C-alpha positions in Angstrom: 50.7 10.7 17.9 49.2 14.1 16.6 45.6 14.0 15.9 45.1 15.6 12.5 42.9 18.4 12.1 41.0 20.6 9.4 43.6 23.7 8.8 46.7 21.7 9.8 50.1 22.3 7.6 51.9 19.3 6.8 54.9 18.0 4.1 53.4 16.4 1.1 55.6 13.7 -0.5 54.7 12.5 -4.1 56.7 9.8 -5.9 58.1 10.0 -9.4 57.7 14.0 -9.4 60.7 15.6 -9.7 60.4 18.5 -7.5 59.3 16.6 -4.5 62.5 14.6 -4.6 64.7 17.6 -3.4 62.2 18.9 -0.6 58.3 18.1 0.2 55.4 20.4 -0.7 53.3 22.5 1.7 50.1 21.1 2.1 47.0 22.1 4.4 44.5 19.4 5.3 40.9 20.2 4.0 39.2 16.9 5.3 40.4 14.4 8.0 39.3 10.7 7.1 41.0 9.4 10.4 44.1 9.6 12.8 46.5 8.1 9.4 44.2 9.3 6.3 43.4 13.1 4.9 42.8 15.0 2.0 44.9 18.2 1.4 45.3 21.2 -0.8 48.7 21.1 -2.0 51.0 23.9 -3.1 53.8 23.5 -5.6 56.8 25.3 -5.5 55.2 28.4 -7.6 52.3 28.6 -5.0 50.0 27.0 -7.5 47.2 24.8 -5.5 45.9 21.2 -6.3 43.6 19.1 -4.4 44.9 15.5 -3.2 42.1 13.0 -1.6 42.6 10.2 0.7 46.5 10.8 1.3 48.0 8.7 3.9 49.2 10.6 6.8 52.8 9.0 8.2 52.6 9.5 12.3 55.8 9.1 14.0 57.5 5.8 13.8 55.3 4.7 11.1 57.3 3.3 7.9 56.7 5.6 4.7 53.6 4.5 2.8 54.3 3.4 -0.8 53.0 6.3 -3.1 52.2 9.8 -2.0 51.8 10.8 1.5 52.2 13.4 4.2 54.0 14.0 7.3 54.1 16.3 10.3 56.9 19.0 10.1 59.8 18.5 12.6 58.5 21.8 14.6 55.0 19.9 14.9 56.2 16.9 16.2 58.7 18.9 18.7 55.7 20.8 19.8 54.0 17.6 20.5 56.5 16.0 22.5 56.8 19.4 24.5 53.1 19.3 25.2 53.1 15.5 26.2 56.0 16.0 28.4 54.2 18.7 30.4 51.1 16.6 30.4 53.0 13.7 32.0 54.8 16.0 34.6 51.3 17.1 35.7 49.4 14.4 35.8 
């Protein structure tokens, strides 16, 4: 599991919004409620921003929640896996 922190970038999914069906929106974490709940500033395809509060953060292995949610990008998941492997080999 990746700990959410302010300023990290995630992918935002909002159901029933046409432009999020094909690809997610870029978003930045602005507040952390816990490991699976954050506030975001979300950027639409034109670069306009909107705030979203109390957004579920899907961690690796979680089932996608109903409604809006965000998740880590594949790159971030890969980096977290590499870090975990190094830590296991050292300690």
